[in-house]
N, C-alpha and C positions, 0 to 999 in steps of 0.2 A: 720705431717708428709710429706714428697715430693714424697716416693715410697708406694704402697701398694700391697701387692700380696696376692692374693684371687685363690683358687681352686675350682674346680667343675667336678663331675663323667659325664662319658656316661654311657648310658642306655641300656638292652635289654626289648623287650616286651614278655614277657612270653604268653600273649594272647593281641589278637587285633582282633576286629572283627569290621568291617565296615557298617554303615548304610546305607541307600537308599542315591541316591542323591538329596539332595534339590534343592528347587526354586533358593539359591544364588550360587549356583554352588559348595557347600561343603556339606560334611557328618558330621553328628555324629558319632562318636566313641566309642565303650568302650574299655579300657585297660591296663591289670594288668602290670605295670613298675617296673624295679627293677634297682636303680642304682649299677652298677660296678665299679672296682677296676683300671678302666682305666679313666686318670685325664687329665684335660684341667688346664694350668696355667696362670694366666692373672698377669702380672706386670703392675700398674697402675702410670703413672709420671704426675707431675703438668707440664702443659703448657699453651700457650695460645691458640691453635687452637685445631682440633681433628686429631690423625693420628694413624696408626697398622702398626707392623709389626711382623712378623710368624714365626717361625723356629717348628721343630717338629720330632717324630720319627715316622711320618708317613706322607704319600706321600702328600705335601702341595700347588703342581702347581695349585689347583682347588680353592684355598682359595685366595679372593679379597684383595688388601690392600687398598681399598681407602672406600669412603665413603658407597657403598655397603655391605660391613663387617657389620656382623650382632650386631660384638662389637662396633662398631663404634655408629651405629643405638641404641644400649641400652644406651650409654653416652649418646648421646645428646637427647635422649628422659628424662632421668633422669636430665638434666642439665636444657631443657626446664619444664618439670614438677615442679623442686624445686626453679626455676629462679636462678640458679648457672651461673655465666657470664663467669668464664673460661674455659679451655678445657683440655684435657689430652692426653698423647702417650700412648699408650696399645702395651706392648711386650706381645706375646701370645705364648708359647710353648705347641703344640698339640700332644696327645698321642691316641686321639679318633680318628677311620677312617673318611677321609674326604667325604662328600655324602655316608656316609655307614650304614644309618640307626641306627645308634648309639646315634645320638644327642649332637654329638660332637661341631655342631655352638651353639645348645641351651644352652650347658656347657660355652661355650665362653659370650655368654649374662649375665647369670647368674653370672659368676664371676664378669664379668664387672660392673655390676650392686651393688656386694656387695663392690667392690673395691672402686671405686668412688665414694660411699657413705661416706665410709671411710675416702679416701681421700679427699674428697669436704667438709667433716663434715656436712653432709645434713640432717644426721640422721632421714632419709626415716622409717615409722614405717613399720614393717613386712606386714603386710596385703597392705598397698598401694602397697609395693615393689612385690607383687604378681600379684597385678593388672597391674601395669606396665611389668612384664614379661610377664602377657597374650597376652599383647598387642604387644607383640615381636615373639611371637609364641607358638603353643598349648605346647611344651613341655619344654620351658623354666622355667615354674612354677614348674616341679619336678625336672629338674635339681638344682635349688635352696633348695627344701626340701630333695631332694634325700630318700634311704630306700626303702620301697616298698609301691606302692599306686595304688590305683584306678583312675584311669582319664575317666572323661566321656565328655559329650559335643562337644567339640574339641579337647577334652584332657586335659582342661585345669581346668576341674572343678576336685578337687584332694579329695580324702578322703585318711587317710592312713590304709594300710592293715598289719595285724599281719605275720609276717614271723621270724620263729625262724633258729637258726643255721645258717651256710653259705652254699650256692649253688657254684659248680665248673664250670667254663664255660671253654670250648675252642672255641677260634675264628678264623676262617679263613678268610683272608683278601683278597678282591681284588684290582687289581692294576686301576681298572674304577670304577666309579661311577652309580648311578641311581638316575633318576630324581624323587623327591617325586610325582608331579604333573603328571609325564608320568604314573607312577605306576597306581595311581587312575585311571587315566584315560583308562588305558587298563582294570583294574579291571572294570567300567563304561561298556567298549565294551564286557567285557566277559560276562557279565550279562544282556545285551541287546542281546548278541548272542543266549544266550540258557535260554531266556526267559520262554520258555515250557516245560523246563527240572527241573528248579530248582527254590524254595521257594523264593519269592521275598523279598529281606532285609529287616528287622527292622527298623525303621525310629529313632527308638531312642534304641541302643542295650545294651546290659549289660553283665557284664564278668560270666562265669561260674561258680559256686558256688563250684565246683571238685577243680578249681583254686586257691581259697581261703584257702578252707581245706588244700588242698598240701601245700600252703606257710606256713600255720601255722602250720602243724607238722615238718614242716622242714625236708621233705622226697622227697629228688629228684626223685626217681622211681613213686611216686605217681606225682609230677609235671611232668614228660617226658609223662605220659598219657594224660594229658591236656593242653600241650604247642599248640598252635593255630594261626594261622595269616593269616587271609582275604585279604592280601598283596602277601601273598605267590606265591600264582599261577599266575597272571599278573607280576610280577619281573621274574619267570621263564620263561614265554613268552616270556620277554625282554630279557633274558638272559638265554637262555636253558643248559648252562655249568652249572650253579648253579647246576642243579640236580644230576651232576656227583660229586661234593664236598659233597652236602649233604649225598648220597649213600657212598661215603670213609667215613665219619665220622662216620657213623652208622656201617658201616662193621667193623672199627677197635674200637669198643667199648663204643661208646657214648650212651647212654640210650635215646636217642632222636636228632636230629637236625632241626633248625628251622631258616628260614632267618629273620633277625633282621630288624623291622620295614619295610620302602620300600625296605630295603637290600642296597648295595649287601652283606654284611657282613652274614654268616653262624654262627649261635650260636650253639655249640653241649653242651647239660650238661651230665654233667661227674657224676659217682656215688660217688667217694671220689677222694680226692688228689691225690693217687695212679694212678689210671684210670685215672684223666687229665692228668697225666705226660707222660703217655704211649701214650696216644690220642694225646698229642702234636706232640711226636717224630713221630709218624706214619705220621701225615699230613704234618709235616715240612721235612718227606725223600720224601713224595710225589711232593715236592717243592712246597708247599703252603707256605704263608706267615700267619704264627700263634703266637696269645698271648692267654696267660692264663689269665683270669681275677674269681675273684670272688663277690659275692653279697649275701644279701645288703651292701651297705656301705651308708655313710654322704652323703648331700648334700654339696653343697657349702659353703666355709666355709673361712675364713681368716686365713693366715697364718703367724704366728711370725716372726718379721727379723730374 
C-alpha cells in the first residue's frame, strides 16, 4: 500500500474530577470518556521525510503544519520505536473543534499511529501502540480504544465501561480556543484562593458510581444528573461568555449542559433525537455554530479504500 486511511473520533468527558497539584506540576484525574460521532480522517502516504497538510469543516487556523503537529510527533515516535527509516506525508481532514476540549489532536495522533503502522508494515502489538499513545498525550489512548471508558492517572490508564444504547449530544462550538494548561492553572489559583472554604482535592480522584450506573442504564436523564467537570469553573473564569451559552442550551430543552474538557465547546445532552434536533435549531437561530453527535462510537480504525 502507498496510501492508508484511518479515522478516529473526538470525545466528551461526561465526568472529570481533577486531583490536587502534584510535585511534578501535574494532576491525577478521574474521567468518564465517551467517544462521539465527530471524526478526524488521516491519509498517510509513503514519503522520504515527514510532512502534514490540514483541511476541515472546523477552523484550522490554529493547527500547525510543521513538526510541532501532534500527528507528525506520532509518526516520528512510531518510526523511532520500530526502526523504520522512511517518512510519511499526512493529509488530515478535521471535523473535531480545534482546542475545543474534545480531543481532536489526540484523535489525529491515534489515527496516525494506526495508519503509519499499516502503511509501513511495522505490525506493532496493540498493547505497545497504547503505550506509545500515552507518551503523546493523556487522551490519545482513548482515541484508539473509543467507546466508553474510565481514565485514571493522567487519564491514560483506561478501563472499559459498559454503556447501553446511544446518547444524543448537541455541541455549541466557539470561534476561539482555550489552552488546557491555562485552564488547569486557573483551577489551581481558584483552589488556592478558596482554600479556607472548599475541601482539599483528593490526590487520586475517582469517578462517581452514579455516572457508571447511568451509562450502564443508557438513561440520558440519569446521566444528566451526574455530568460533572472540575475544569468548568476555571474555563468560565477565563471566558465568562460561555455561561450564557450553557444557560441558553438548558432554556431550550437540554437535559444538562457541560463544558467539554478544558473547553470552550459546550456539550448539551438531549433526551432523544427529536429533542436534539429542536435544540440544534434553537441554538443555530441564536447564531451559534452547532453540530449534533451521538455516542458512544468505536475508536480509531482503518478505512478500506
